[in-house]
Backbone as CSV, one residue per row, in Angstrom:
resi,resn,N_x,N_y,N_z,CA_x,CA_y,CA_z,C_x,C_y,C_z
1,UNK,-10.123,143.879,-124.987,-10.430,142.694,-124.753,-9.157,141.706,-124.112
2,UNK,-8.826,141.569,-123.230,-7.831,140.895,-122.728,-7.567,139.408,-122.988
3,UNK,-6.329,138.731,-122.763,-6.208,136.934,-123.303,-7.276,136.386,-122.030
4,UNK,-7.744,135.352,-122.817,-8.575,134.493,-122.259,-7.502,133.701,-120.859
5,UNK,-8.309,133.112,-119.856,-7.010,132.615,-119.141,-7.640,130.906,-118.954
6,UNK,-6.275,129.714,-119.083,-6.705,128.633,-118.831,-6.008,128.225,-118.073
7,UNK,-6.019,127.042,-117.618,-5.185,126.107,-116.644,-4.847,125.379,-117.267
8,UNK,-3.831,124.860,-116.383,-2.290,124.320,-116.986,-2.937,122.453,-117.021
9,UNK,-4.365,122.569,-116.203,-5.105,120.995,-116.607,-5.943,121.441,-117.688
10,UNK,-6.720,122.111,-118.075,-7.634,122.640,-119.324,-6.441,122.672,-120.387
11,UNK,-5.154,123.298,-120.276,-4.148,123.307,-121.824,-3.879,121.623,-122.204
12,UNK,-3.842,121.130,-120.884,-3.454,119.059,-121.101,-4.712,118.420,-121.647
13,UNK,-5.675,118.793,-120.896,-7.071,118.080,-121.352,-8.096,118.120,-122.945
14,UNK,-7.327,119.840,-123.112,-7.986,120.259,-124.256,-7.082,120.804,-125.453
15,UNK,-5.843,120.123,-125.151,-4.912,121.142,-126.078,-5.215,120.842,-127.478
16,UNK,-5.686,120.403,-128.343,-5.974,120.161,-129.695,-7.299,121.323,-129.740
17,UNK,-8.153,121.563,-129.121,-8.831,122.728,-129.245,-8.191,124.127,-128.988
18,UNK,-7.447,124.321,-127.902,-6.910,125.638,-127.770,-5.791,125.541,-128.828
19,UNK,-4.642,124.248,-129.000,-3.979,124.856,-130.537,-4.663,125.477,-131.354
20,UNK,-5.561,124.654,-131.918,-6.509,125.290,-133.298,-6.818,127.151,-133.169
21,UNK,-7.006,126.985,-131.703,-7.674,128.537,-131.460,-6.967,129.287,-131.396
22,UNK,-5.392,128.749,-131.013,-4.243,129.625,-131.264,-3.691,129.919,-132.426
23,UNK,-3.879,129.039,-133.424,-3.321,129.258,-134.997,-4.513,129.909,-135.489
24,UNK,-5.407,130.129,-134.914,-6.214,131.488,-135.683,-6.697,132.359,-135.120
25,UNK,-5.662,132.611,-134.307,-5.287,134.205,-133.865,-5.311,134.467,-132.408
26,UNK,-6.273,133.460,-131.740,-6.090,133.903,-130.147,-5.039,133.627,-129.167
27,UNK,-5.208,134.294,-128.215,-4.369,133.834,-127.321,-4.748,134.190,-125.822
28,UNK,-4.098,133.143,-125.079,-4.196,132.680,-124.026,-2.922,132.761,-122.858
29,UNK,-3.635,133.049,-121.491,-2.621,133.171,-120.463,-2.902,131.905,-119.913
30,UNK,-1.708,131.125,-119.182,-2.236,129.931,-118.920,-1.365,129.931,-117.363
31,UNK,-2.282,129.504,-116.428,-2.276,129.270,-115.318,-2.054,128.182,-114.400
32,UNK,-1.603,127.657,-113.341,-0.924,127.164,-112.417,-1.179,127.248,-110.755
33,UNK,-2.156,126.684,-110.537,-2.394,126.826,-108.970,-2.767,128.420,-108.971
34,UNK,-3.555,128.954,-109.927,-4.311,130.258,-109.483,-3.394,131.695,-110.044
35,UNK,-1.514,131.182,-110.435,-0.990,132.150,-110.736,-0.613,131.839,-112.316
36,UNK,-0.492,133.166,-112.948,-0.016,133.050,-114.157,1.538,132.349,-114.360
37,UNK,1.586,131.476,-115.247,3.039,131.112,-115.892,3.302,131.249,-116.725
38,UNK,2.656,131.665,-118.380,3.369,131.762,-119.667,1.919,132.181,-120.269
39,UNK,2.236,132.670,-121.595,1.460,132.876,-122.638,1.216,132.279,-124.176
40,UNK,0.331,131.504,-124.470,0.467,130.864,-125.880,-0.520,131.939,-126.482
41,UNK,0.569,132.371,-127.753,0.554,133.209,-128.770,0.441,133.090,-129.627
42,UNK,0.208,133.778,-130.817,-0.017,133.212,-132.539,1.425,133.596,-133.123
43,UNK,2.130,132.942,-133.396,3.192,133.243,-133.992,3.118,134.566,-135.432
44,UNK,3.742,135.134,-134.957,3.443,136.337,-136.343,4.598,136.231,-137.374
45,UNK,3.670,135.809,-138.539,4.396,135.271,-140.151,4.328,136.462,-140.801
46,UNK,5.386,136.464,-141.203,5.770,137.283,-142.272,5.608,136.977,-143.256
47,UNK,4.641,137.947,-144.683,4.681,137.500,-145.562,5.831,138.041,-146.881
48,UNK,6.652,136.537,-147.281,7.869,137.075,-148.258,7.436,137.618,-149.432
49,UNK,6.268,137.747,-149.872,6.232,137.662,-151.360,4.689,138.276,-151.568
50,UNK,4.741,139.425,-152.428,3.543,140.218,-152.829,2.864,139.383,-154.446
51,UNK,1.901,139.866,-154.433,1.209,139.427,-155.763,2.108,140.623,-156.890
52,UNK,1.827,140.180,-157.998,2.228,141.146,-159.160,1.106,142.220,-158.693
53,UNK,-0.056,142.505,-158.468,-0.648,143.305,-159.009,-0.845,144.184,-157.551
54,UNK,-0.343,143.660,-156.058,0.074,144.384,-155.209,1.178,145.362,-155.235
55,UNK,2.306,144.912,-156.112,3.446,145.195,-155.813,2.881,146.648,-156.932
56,UNK,2.239,146.325,-158.043,1.909,147.337,-159.129,1.218,148.713,-158.293
57,UNK,0.598,148.091,-157.397,0.087,149.221,-156.733,0.391,150.194,-155.937
58,UNK,1.594,149.609,-155.204,2.510,149.860,-154.460,3.758,150.617,-155.252
59,UNK,4.048,150.329,-156.491,4.768,150.877,-156.985,4.513,152.061,-157.959
60,UNK,3.242,152.189,-158.031,2.545,153.865,-158.505,2.804,154.526,-157.529
61,UNK,2.765,154.731,-155.875,3.341,155.854,-155.626,4.855,155.852,-154.792
62,UNK,5.115,155.071,-155.429,6.917,154.869,-155.166,7.262,156.558,-156.032
63,UNK,8.358,156.410,-155.120,9.241,157.845,-155.983,10.359,157.672,-157.055
64,UNK,9.901,158.927,-158.230,10.592,158.316,-159.358,12.628,158.560,-158.874
65,UNK,13.168,157.857,-159.454,14.757,157.760,-159.034,15.160,158.513,-160.333
66,UNK,16.069,159.629,-159.761,17.143,160.440,-161.190,18.049,159.368,-161.040
67,UNK,18.544,158.789,-161.855,19.735,157.794,-161.985,20.505,158.368,-162.351
68,UNK,21.067,159.681,-162.972,22.129,160.418,-163.020,22.467,161.121,-161.138
69,UNK,21.619,161.125,-160.563,22.011,161.826,-159.280,22.078,160.889,-158.546
70,UNK,21.471,159.230,-158.557,21.997,158.243,-157.675,23.306,157.920,-158.002
71,UNK,23.844,157.975,-159.746,25.134,157.503,-159.649,26.413,158.436,-159.349
72,UNK,25.585,159.784,-159.063,26.724,160.720,-158.770,26.939,160.788,-157.191
73,UNK,25.742,160.538,-156.226,25.821,160.221,-154.996,26.988,158.965,-154.607
74,UNK,26.892,157.510,-155.907,27.142,156.464,-155.491,28.811,157.222,-155.814
75,UNK,29.343,157.787,-156.621,30.530,158.447,-156.902,31.434,158.856,-156.022
76,UNK,30.446,160.072,-155.507,30.896,160.544,-154.199,31.171,159.756,-153.273
77,UNK,30.161,159.056,-152.708,30.824,158.109,-151.582,31.497,157.253,-151.638
78,UNK,32.059,156.708,-152.900,32.673,155.192,-153.185,34.482,155.696,-153.081
79,UNK,35.096,155.014,-153.058,36.523,155.180,-153.447,36.763,154.682,-154.767
80,UNK,37.053,155.564,-155.249,37.121,155.873,-156.741,38.968,154.742,-157.106
81,UNK,39.653,154.860,-156.021,41.073,154.496,-156.525,40.824,153.372,-156.645
82,UNK,40.953,152.839,-158.304,41.195,151.147,-158.115,42.965,150.326,-157.955
83,UNK,43.133,151.064,-157.517,44.742,150.163,-157.096,44.706,149.185,-156.819
84,UNK,45.556,148.165,-157.140,45.419,146.703,-156.904,45.435,146.447,-155.048
85,UNK,44.949,146.044,-154.707,44.832,145.590,-152.913,46.442,145.091,-152.923
86,UNK,46.893,144.043,-153.400,47.967,142.864,-153.116,49.573,144.072,-153.305
87,UNK,49.127,145.074,-153.911,50.553,145.955,-154.435,50.642,146.700,-153.289
88,UNK,51.375,145.931,-152.275,51.905,146.884,-150.926,53.583,147.034,-150.726
C-alpha cells in the first residue's frame, strides 16, 4: 500500500487532521500543481528503556561470559606498561 497523496492546499486547510494521522503512523506525499514535492512521515522513536520483565526475558537467551577468558583477552590487548607518561 503506497502513501496517500495530499495537495499543498489540503495540507494547509486540514493540517490538524493530517498531522494527527502522521502522529498515528500514516505517511503522505505532498503535491503542488500535480508534482510531488515532499513527504510527511512519522518520526521513528527509539525506545530508550526496557521494562524489568523485558530485560529478564532477553537475558535468558544471552550467552554466558567467561570472566577469566574475558580478562585474559583484555590483558592481551591492552598495553600493560604502566610507565608514567610525564617521564620523557
